[in-house]
N, CA and C of each residue as an Amber inpcrd file, in Angstrom:
protein
   363
   0.8800000  -1.1740000  -0.0150000  -0.0040000  -0.0180000   0.0700000
   0.8920000   1.2050000  -0.0600000   0.8950000   2.0080000  -1.1060000
   1.7440000   3.1640000  -1.2240000   1.1130000   4.3540000  -0.6430000
  -0.1900000   4.4550000  -0.6430000  -0.9700000   5.6210000  -0.1930000
  -2.3710000   5.3680000  -0.2800000  -3.1600000   6.1020000   0.4660000
  -4.5720000   6.0470000   0.4280000  -5.1190000   7.2580000  -0.3410000
  -5.9320000   7.0890000  -1.3500000  -6.5230000   8.1310000  -2.1230000
  -7.9580000   8.1450000  -1.8590000  -8.4260000   9.3330000  -1.3990000
  -9.7870000   9.5860000  -1.0590000 -10.3810000  10.7460000  -1.8660000
 -11.6100000  10.5920000  -2.2480000 -12.3560000  11.5120000  -3.0260000
 -13.3260000  12.2650000  -2.1910000 -13.2140000  13.5090000  -2.0180000
 -14.2100000  14.2360000  -1.0460000 -15.6580000  14.1020000  -1.7100000
 -16.6040000  13.9220000  -0.9150000 -17.9640000  13.8720000  -1.3630000
 -18.7310000  14.8610000  -0.4700000 -19.9830000  14.6920000  -0.2250000
 -20.7870000  15.5870000   0.5310000 -20.3270000  15.7450000   2.0180000
 -20.3960000  16.9880000   2.5250000 -20.0980000  17.2950000   3.8580000
 -18.7590000  16.8660000   4.2670000 -18.4950000  16.1820000   5.3500000
 -17.3350000  15.6930000   5.8530000 -17.0040000  14.2030000   5.4670000
 -17.5120000  13.7430000   4.3260000 -17.3740000  12.4210000   3.9370000
 -16.4660000  12.1980000   2.7090000 -15.7850000  11.1230000   2.6780000
 -14.8840000  10.8260000   1.6590000 -15.0560000   9.4020000   1.1190000
 -14.6920000   9.1100000  -0.1920000 -14.9530000   7.8510000  -0.7570000
 -13.5120000   7.3360000  -1.1480000 -13.2750000   6.0080000  -0.8550000
 -12.0500000   5.3570000  -1.2250000 -12.0100000   5.2760000  -2.8200000
 -10.7790000   5.5950000  -3.3340000 -10.6730000   5.5830000  -4.8010000
 -10.3370000   4.2510000  -5.2910000  -9.7610000   3.3320000  -4.4650000
  -9.4790000   2.0210000  -4.8370000  -9.5710000   1.1100000  -3.5880000
  -9.7190000  -0.2440000  -3.9040000  -9.7240000  -1.2000000  -2.7400000
  -8.6150000  -0.9160000  -1.8360000  -8.8060000  -1.2370000  -0.5010000
  -7.7990000  -1.0400000   0.4710000  -7.6200000  -2.3450000   1.2890000
  -6.6970000  -3.1120000   0.9270000  -6.5050000  -4.4010000   1.6840000
  -5.8240000  -4.1770000   2.9390000  -6.2300000  -4.9050000   4.0440000
  -5.5960000  -4.7640000   5.2970000  -5.6970000  -6.0300000   6.0870000
  -4.5780000  -6.3150000   6.7790000  -4.5950000  -7.5320000   7.7270000
  -4.7080000  -6.9460000   9.2070000  -5.7950000  -7.3790000   9.8490000
  -6.0410000  -6.9790000  11.2390000  -5.0220000  -7.6360000  12.2010000
  -5.0660000  -7.1580000  13.3330000  -4.1090000  -7.7260000  14.3090000
  -4.3540000  -9.2320000  14.7420000  -5.5720000  -9.6750000  14.4510000
  -5.8660000 -11.0670000  14.7110000  -5.5090000 -12.0180000  13.5450000
  -4.9420000 -11.3340000  12.4580000  -4.6080000 -12.1050000  11.2760000
  -5.6340000 -12.0860000  10.1690000  -6.7770000 -11.7200000  10.5320000
  -7.8710000 -11.8050000   9.4620000  -7.5460000 -10.6930000   8.4190000
  -7.7730000 -11.1190000   7.0910000  -7.4870000 -10.1130000   6.0210000
  -8.8640000  -9.5620000   5.6300000  -8.9070000  -8.3570000   5.4450000
 -10.1290000  -7.6940000   4.9400000  -9.8090000  -6.8390000   3.7510000
 -10.6840000  -6.5280000   2.8970000 -10.5770000  -5.6020000   1.8310000
 -11.6980000  -4.5430000   1.9020000 -11.2350000  -3.3730000   2.1880000
 -12.1690000  -2.2810000   2.2690000 -12.4240000  -1.8640000   0.7670000
 -13.6090000  -1.9560000   0.2700000 -13.8420000  -1.8460000  -1.0970000
 -13.7780000  -0.4280000  -1.7140000 -13.3390000  -0.2620000  -2.9000000
 -13.3160000   0.9600000  -3.6010000 -14.8120000   1.5420000  -3.4910000
 -14.8920000   2.7480000  -3.2280000 -16.1790000   3.4720000  -3.0650000
 -16.7360000   3.4820000  -1.6230000 -16.0010000   2.8190000  -0.7130000
 -16.4920000   2.8290000   0.6880000 -16.3830000   4.2490000   1.1760000
 -17.4040000   4.7010000   1.8640000 -17.6680000   6.1020000   2.3430000
 -17.1800000   6.0890000   3.8210000 -16.4020000   7.0910000   4.1820000
 -15.8450000   7.2500000   5.5560000 -15.9700000   8.7060000   5.9420000
 -16.0850000   8.9000000   7.2650000 -16.0560000  10.3320000   7.6010000
 -14.6930000  10.5370000   8.3910000 -13.7610000   9.6130000   8.2130000
 -12.5040000   9.5740000   8.7710000 -12.5490000   9.5680000  10.3030000
 -11.9680000  10.4710000  11.0120000 -12.0860000  10.5110000  12.4200000
 -13.2490000  11.4900000  12.7370000 -14.3090000  10.9780000  13.4350000
 -15.4830000  11.7490000  13.7130000 -15.2450000  12.7430000  14.8470000
 -14.4930000  13.7910000  14.3920000 -14.2000000  14.8660000  15.3640000
 -14.9650000  16.0860000  14.8630000 -15.6800000  16.7610000  15.8930000
 -16.3660000  17.8860000  15.5540000 -15.3970000  19.0430000  14.9370000
 -15.8690000  19.7670000  13.9190000 -15.0860000  20.7870000  13.2440000
 -14.3900000  21.7350000  14.2250000 -14.9690000  22.1400000  15.2190000
 -14.3220000  22.9950000  16.2320000 -13.1330000  22.3960000  16.9940000
 -12.9930000  21.0570000  16.8730000 -11.8400000  20.4540000  17.5350000
 -10.7330000  20.0250000  16.5400000 -10.9720000  20.3250000  15.2810000
  -9.9840000  19.9120000  14.1980000  -8.5770000  20.5050000  14.5340000
  -8.4520000  21.5880000  15.1640000  -7.1400000  22.1610000  15.4500000
  -6.3490000  21.2740000  16.4050000  -7.0580000  20.4790000  17.2450000
  -6.3880000  19.5660000  18.2330000  -6.3850000  18.1790000  17.7400000
  -7.4610000  17.8040000  17.1850000  -7.6090000  16.3150000  16.7250000
  -8.0270000  16.2820000  15.2730000  -7.0890000  16.4550000  14.3870000
  -7.3100000  16.4670000  12.9590000  -7.8540000  15.1600000  12.4860000
  -8.8820000  15.2160000  11.5370000  -9.3530000  13.9520000  11.0760000
  -8.4600000  13.3370000   9.9040000  -7.4020000  14.0380000   9.6150000
  -6.4520000  13.7610000   8.5340000  -5.0500000  13.3780000   9.1670000
  -4.1830000  12.9450000   8.3540000  -2.8290000  12.6750000   8.7660000
  -2.4900000  11.3410000   9.0740000  -1.5720000  11.1440000   9.9960000
  -0.9960000   9.8280000  10.3020000  -1.9570000   8.8400000  11.0610000
  -3.2420000   9.3100000  11.3050000  -4.2830000   8.6080000  11.9100000
  -5.2260000   8.0010000  10.8700000  -4.9950000   8.4070000   9.5460000
  -5.9790000   8.0850000   8.4450000  -6.3170000   6.6670000   8.3530000
  -5.2970000   5.7370000   8.3080000  -5.5420000   4.4060000   8.0580000
  -6.3630000   3.7570000   9.2590000  -6.0500000   4.1300000  10.4150000
  -6.8070000   3.6440000  11.6630000  -8.2320000   4.0560000  11.5720000
  -8.5420000   5.3040000  11.1590000  -9.8690000   5.8140000  11.0150000
 -10.6450000   5.0660000  10.0660000 -10.0250000   4.8440000   8.8250000
 -10.7570000   4.1370000   7.8160000 -11.0680000   2.7350000   8.2100000
 -10.0850000   1.9960000   8.7150000 -10.3700000   0.6390000   9.1270000
 -11.3980000   0.6210000  10.1770000 -11.3220000   1.5080000  11.1700000
 -12.2420000   1.5980000  12.2290000 -13.7580000   1.8080000  11.7590000
 -13.8740000   2.8180000  10.7160000 -15.1960000   3.0420000  10.1520000
 -15.6890000   1.7550000   9.4530000 -14.8350000   1.0570000   8.7310000
 -15.2670000  -0.0960000   7.9580000 -15.7420000  -1.2210000   9.0410000
 -15.0430000  -1.3470000  10.1130000 -15.3830000  -2.3850000  11.1220000
 -16.6530000  -2.0270000  11.7420000 -17.0270000  -0.7520000  11.8540000
 -18.2740000  -0.3300000  12.3750000 -19.4310000  -0.5870000  11.3980000
 -19.0880000  -0.5320000  10.1700000 -20.1350000  -0.7850000   9.1640000
 -20.3180000  -2.2420000   8.9580000 -19.3070000  -3.0480000   8.8550000
 -19.4640000  -4.5360000   8.8300000 -19.1860000  -5.0710000  10.1270000
 -20.1970000  -5.0370000  10.9900000 -20.2310000  -5.4100000  12.3850000
 -19.9690000  -6.9240000  12.5770000 -19.9420000  -7.7700000  11.4840000
 -19.8010000  -9.1810000  11.6080000 -18.2340000  -9.5700000  11.7900000
 -17.3220000  -8.6420000  11.4740000 -15.9030000  -8.8980000  11.4740000
 -15.4560000  -8.9560000  12.9440000 -15.8080000  -7.9260000  13.7590000
 -15.3790000  -7.8070000  15.1270000 -16.5040000  -7.1440000  15.9960000
 -16.3840000  -7.2890000  17.2150000 -17.3090000  -6.5780000  18.1690000
 -17.0010000  -5.0700000  18.1720000 -17.8210000  -4.3170000  18.7840000
 -17.4370000  -2.8730000  18.8780000 -16.1520000  -2.6380000  19.6430000
 -16.0860000  -3.3760000  20.7860000 -14.8820000  -3.1540000  21.6470000
 -13.6600000  -3.6450000  20.8820000 -13.7060000  -4.7740000  20.1760000
 -12.5870000  -5.1810000  19.3490000 -12.1740000  -4.1820000  18.2670000
 -13.2020000  -3.6000000  17.5980000 -13.0130000  -2.5560000  16.6240000
 -12.3000000  -1.3520000  17.1470000 -12.7310000  -0.9520000  18.2960000
 -12.0680000   0.1880000  18.9000000 -10.6690000  -0.1060000  19.3380000
 -10.4600000  -1.2670000  19.8680000  -9.0540000  -1.7070000  20.1490000
  -8.1830000  -1.7730000  18.9100000  -8.7430000  -2.2500000  17.8490000
  -8.0320000  -2.3670000  16.5410000  -7.6440000  -1.0290000  16.1240000
  -8.5190000   0.0180000  16.2650000  -8.0830000   1.3610000  15.9280000
  -6.8300000   1.8490000  16.6430000  -6.8730000   1.5440000  18.0410000
  -5.7550000   1.9130000  18.8930000  -4.5210000   1.1670000  18.4350000
  -4.5580000  -0.1070000  18.1120000  -3.4560000  -0.9430000  17.6600000
  -2.8040000  -0.2950000  16.4730000  -3.6500000   0.0790000  15.4890000
  -3.1370000   0.6090000  14.1830000  -2.5200000   1.9830000  14.4380000
  -3.2170000   2.7970000  15.2100000  -2.7620000   4.2450000  15.3950000
  -1.4620000   4.1300000  16.1900000  -1.3360000   3.2570000  17.0920000
  -0.1520000   3.1180000  18.0120000   1.1040000   2.7070000  17.0660000
   0.8400000   1.7610000  16.1640000   1.8140000   1.2880000  15.2560000
   2.3280000   2.3360000  14.3850000   1.3870000   3.2560000  13.9330000
   1.7670000   4.2720000  12.9010000   2.2880000   5.5610000  13.5740000
   1.8040000   5.8620000  14.6640000   2.1190000   7.2380000  15.1630000
   2.3210000   7.2820000  16.7010000   3.2480000   6.5410000  17.1780000
   3.5290000   6.6430000  18.7210000   4.9290000   7.0910000  18.9610000
   5.4820000   7.9560000  18.1320000   6.8310000   8.3290000  18.2290000
   7.1200000   9.4740000  19.2430000   5.9900000  10.1010000  19.6590000
   6.2510000  11.0960000  20.6720000   5.0500000  11.0430000  21.7670000
   5.3270000  11.5790000  22.8590000   4.3520000  11.6290000  23.9380000
   3.0500000  12.1790000  23.4840000   3.1070000  13.2360000  22.7360000
   1.8430000  13.8640000  22.2800000   1.0680000  12.9880000  21.3280000
   1.7590000  12.2230000  20.4790000   1.1420000  11.2810000  19.5650000
   0.4830000  10.0710000  20.3750000   1.1490000   9.6380000  21.3870000
   0.6380000   8.6300000  22.2730000  -0.7120000   9.1290000  22.9800000
  -0.5920000  10.3080000  23.4510000  -1.7300000  10.8320000  24.1240000
  -3.0040000  11.0460000  23.1460000  -2.6260000  11.4680000  21.8430000
  -3.5730000  11.6240000  20.8620000  -4.2650000  10.2480000  20.5730000
  -3.5570000   9.1680000  20.4540000  -3.9790000   7.8750000  20.1960000
  -5.0110000   7.4710000  21.2890000  -4.5940000   7.6450000  22.5690000
  -5.4130000   7.2990000  23.7450000  -6.6730000   8.0340000  23.7850000
  -6.6130000   9.3560000  23.5090000  -7.7680000  10.2390000  23.5820000
  -8.8380000   9.8430000  22.6020000  -8.2690000   9.5560000  21.3430000
  -9.1890000   9.1250000  20.2250000  -9.8200000   7.6990000  20.6290000
  -9.0160000   6.9030000  21.2100000  -9.5610000   5.5510000  21.6690000
 -10.6450000   5.7410000  22.7010000 -10.3920000   6.5490000  23.7220000
 -11.4700000   6.7990000  24.6860000 -12.6720000   7.5650000  24.1600000
 -12.4520000   8.3830000  23.1460000 -13.4990000   8.9920000  22.4780000
 -14.5620000   8.0460000  21.8260000 -13.9610000   7.0150000  21.1780000
 -14.8100000   6.0520000  20.5380000 -15.3620000   5.0250000  21.5040000
 -14.6820000   4.7880000  22.6410000 -15.1890000   3.9180000  23.5540000
 -16.4200000   4.6140000  24.3550000 -16.3370000   5.9020000  24.5160000
 -17.4350000   6.6180000  25.2020000 -18.6690000   6.9160000  24.2150000
 -18.2580000   7.4130000  23.0560000 -19.3150000   7.8480000  22.1650000
 -19.6400000   6.9580000  20.9930000 -18.8350000   5.9440000  20.6940000
 -18.8900000   5.1750000  19.5850000 -20.1300000   4.3790000  19.4250000
 -20.7900000   3.9980000  20.6240000 -22.0210000   3.2100000  20.6730000
 -23.1130000   3.9980000  19.7660000 -23.1380000   5.2920000  19.6670000
 -24.1310000   5.9990000  18.8660000 -23.9500000   5.5620000  17.4690000
 -22.8100000   5.5970000  16.9650000 -22.4790000   5.2460000  15.5100000
 -22.7480000   3.7230000  15.3140000 -22.3630000   2.8220000  16.2590000
 -22.4790000   1.4580000  16.1380000 -23.9930000   1.1190000  16.0650000
 -24.7490000   1.7790000  16.8220000 -26.2320000   1.4230000  16.7630000
 -27.1470000   2.1920000  15.8740000 -26.7420000   3.4300000  15.5690000
 -27.7600000   4.3370000  14.9110000 -27.3390000   4.9620000  13.5860000
 -26.0290000   5.0780000  13.3950000 -25.6510000   5.9380000  12.3060000
 -25.0740000   5.0450000  11.1200000 -25.6090000   5.3800000   9.9240000
 -25.0240000   4.8220000   8.7110000 -23.9220000   5.7190000   8.2610000
 -22.6930000   5.2920000   8.3780000 -21.5440000   6.0570000   7.9690000
 -21.6930000   6.2940000   6.4580000
């Protein structure tokens, strides 16, 4: 995977330009299909200065959104943990990045049930 190409669509949503294969921490291989719609990191606009939905957290956010849409792959708790695993592997080189990973993880643990139960990403 050289890079992730996203096409902006309505509002804060983006569409994958091509299939995105990924191997989860449990060894299961998934393919997030071309055209999958993601809102990246579900951070309110007013917090983007602190918690950007873009950047080195991108892969973790897309995989997490996909796991929330295809709820047969993992439980919600496992999906949230997977997001933390990916983000820690990709961006834990500073204390600030480690804190960012943890805060995002706790954000989805506290508020993720809303999306898991009610929202069609």
